[in-house]
N, C-alpha and C positions, 0 to 999 in steps of 0.2 A: 895775735892773729884773731882772737875771739874764740868763741865756743862753737864747735861744729854741732848743729842741732840734729838730733836723730829721734826716731820713735815718737814717744809721746810729747816731746818738746818741740815738734815741728809746728810752725805758726798757722798759715792759712791754706785752705785748699787750693787757691788760685796759684800759689807759689809752689806747692808740691806737685800740682798738675803739670806746671812748666818743667819741673825737674824730670818728672816721669816720661813725658813726651820726648824730651831731649836726652833721656838716659843719663841724667846728671845726678850727683849725690852731694854736691858741695853747696851748702848754704850756711852763713855765719851770722851770728848775733853778737855785735860789739859796738863800741862808741865810734870806732873807725874801721874802714874797709881793709881787709887783708892786703898787706903789701905785695904778696906773691900770687895774687889772684890771677886765674887764667880765664879765658873767654867762657862765658856761660855760668860763672860763679854768681850766686845770689847773696847779697849782704843785707841784713836787717839792722838799721841804725838803732841801738839801744836807747839813745836819747830822744828820738822823735818818732820811732816806729814806722819809718819809712823803708820800703824795700828798693834795692838798687840791683841792677843787672850789669855785669862787667862785660863789655863788648870787645875786650882785648886792648882797648886804649884808655877808656873812661868808664865811670860809673853812671848809668842812665837810670833815673828814677822811674820805676814801674808801678809802684803801689803804696797808698798810705794804709797801714795796717790798722791803727787805731784799736789794738786788741790787748788783752792782758792774759798771760799764761799762769794758770793757777798752780798750787803746789802738787796737785795730782797729775798735772800735765794736760789737763783738758783746756779748751779755748773758750774764753768768755769775751765776746766781741762788744766793745763799748760803743762803737759808732759804725756806720756803714763804710766800706773801703771807698777810697777815691782813685779811680783808675787814671793812669797817664798813658796816652797812646790807645792802640786797639787791642781788645782781648778777643781771642778766638775761642768760642765755647760751643761745642756741638750740640748740646741740649741744655735748656734752661728749665730747672724744676722749681716752679714758684710755690714753695710751701706756704708762703705768706699770702699768696693769691692776688698780688698786686704788681703792677709796673708803674713807676712814677715818672711822668714827663715834666720838664720845667714849664712855669707859667708862660714864658716867652719861647716861641719856637726857635729851634736851631736848624735851619734849612740845610738840606743835603741834596746834592746833584745826582746822587746815586739812586736809580729808580727802584732799587730793591731795599731801600732804607726807609723805615718809618721815622719820620722826624717830628711828628706832632700828634698829640691826642688830647682831646678836650671834650667835656660834656657840660651842658649848661641850658639855660632857658632864653627865649627871645619873645618879643611882644610884637605880633602882626599889627600894622597900621593900614588904613585905607587912604589912598591918595587919588585925588581927582585933579587932572591937569597940573600935577606937580605940587599941589598943596593939600592941606588937611585942616582948613579953617573950621573951627567950632565943631569938629567931630567929636562924639562921645561914644564910649565903649562899655560894653557889658563886663561885669567882673570876671567872667570866665574866658575872656580873650587872653590867650597865652599860647606858648609854644615850647618845645623841647628841641635840642639839637645834640648831635654827636659828631664830631670831627676826627677822621683818622687820615693823617696825611693831608691831602688837599680835597678829599671827599667829605662833603658835609651832608648828613642825613637830617632832614627836619620834618617835624610834624607840628600842627597847630590849629587853633580855632580863632577866627575873626568874627566878632559879633557886635553889632552896633546898637546903640540906643538913640543916637541922633547922627545922621550922615553929614551934617554940616552944610556949609554954604559954598565950598568949592566946586568948580564945574570942570568938566573935560574928561579926557581918557582915564579909565580906572586902572589902578595898579595896587598891589599889596607890598608894602615896605616894611623895613625893620629886620631884614635878614641879618644873622649874627656875623657874617663875613661877606666881603665883596666878591662878586662873581668873577671868575677869570674872563678877561677881555679878549675872547678868541672864538671863532665860529665853532671850533671843535668842542667848546665848552657849553653850547647851547643845549638846554634841557627843559623838558616840559614838566607839568606837575599834575598830580591827581586831585581832583576837586570832589568833595563829598558833602552830602547834607546841605545843599544849597537851598536857602529859603529867603524870600524877600529880594530875590534877584532875578530880573527877567533876562531872557536870552532867546535867540532863534537861530539854529535849533540844537546847537551843541555847544556848551561852555568849555572853555579850555584856557590854559595859562602857560606862560613860558618865562624863564629867568631873563632878565635884562642885563646883558654883558656889561661888565665894568661898573656895576651898581649893586645896591643891596635890595633891589626891587624885583618883583615878577609882573609882567603885563598880563592883562586879562582880555580874552577874545571871546567871540562867537563865530560859529561856522554854520551856515545853512545846510540843509539836506542837498542842496545843489552845489555845495563846495565854495560858496561865497564867504570870505573872511572879513570881519569887521571888529572894531575895537569896542569892548564894553565901556559905557560912560556912566556919569553920575546919575543920568536919568533911569538907568537900569537898576539902580539901588533904592532902598527904602530906609526909613529909620530904624528898621528891625531886621536888616539884612544879616544873614549869617552864612558862613562857608567854612567847612573843615577841609584841611589840605595837608598834603605830605609829598615830599619829593627829595631827590638827592641832586646835588649840584657840585661842580668843581669850583673851588674857592682860591683866591690868590694866597 
């Protein structure tokens, strides 16, 4: 039937916590599960260090332990555990100070679940009439972003050394993620340190839904709105910007 683990021989906190909550004391370490197991018994396979929970009819894998028990009974964890199913943990104490998310998002429909986190850089570009022909940028053109779930916080600087030959409505492109294509996702941006850009009387910008761009506008004191265009820019235009938007 295997050896009943007690005291210092117990394997991992996750298993013992389950036993405590459910007022159980049966956990076994052997090459095969106990034949007379009852519902709630936990068996740790000595061959592959996987933990199984008996549901009354079959063994369900609940944890890959990947650990070694030393001669003194203390636990030396060789690798991080791999959970199967859902773990209910009231409090997480991050002594290591980090939570690692996968490089590719694993979307969740639960509004209370964080399914993505990412930090990185992005490079703002200027667009006139949908193009950026012969545009040249100063070396300090750059940006940062942090994504938590579908919320993206961005900062950056756009600085030109040549505005190029494209003409038309002005926009800033290069956002790290596509903006959600919904009116509820419409968001404005904060513009600071504008130089080499003309406007009357108030410059502003807003994300373009379903794209990786923000549109640039001007509003007069009388409330008339118009689009900023290539003629409003010079070869030395600069703008610092920051905003939060909802991404796909």
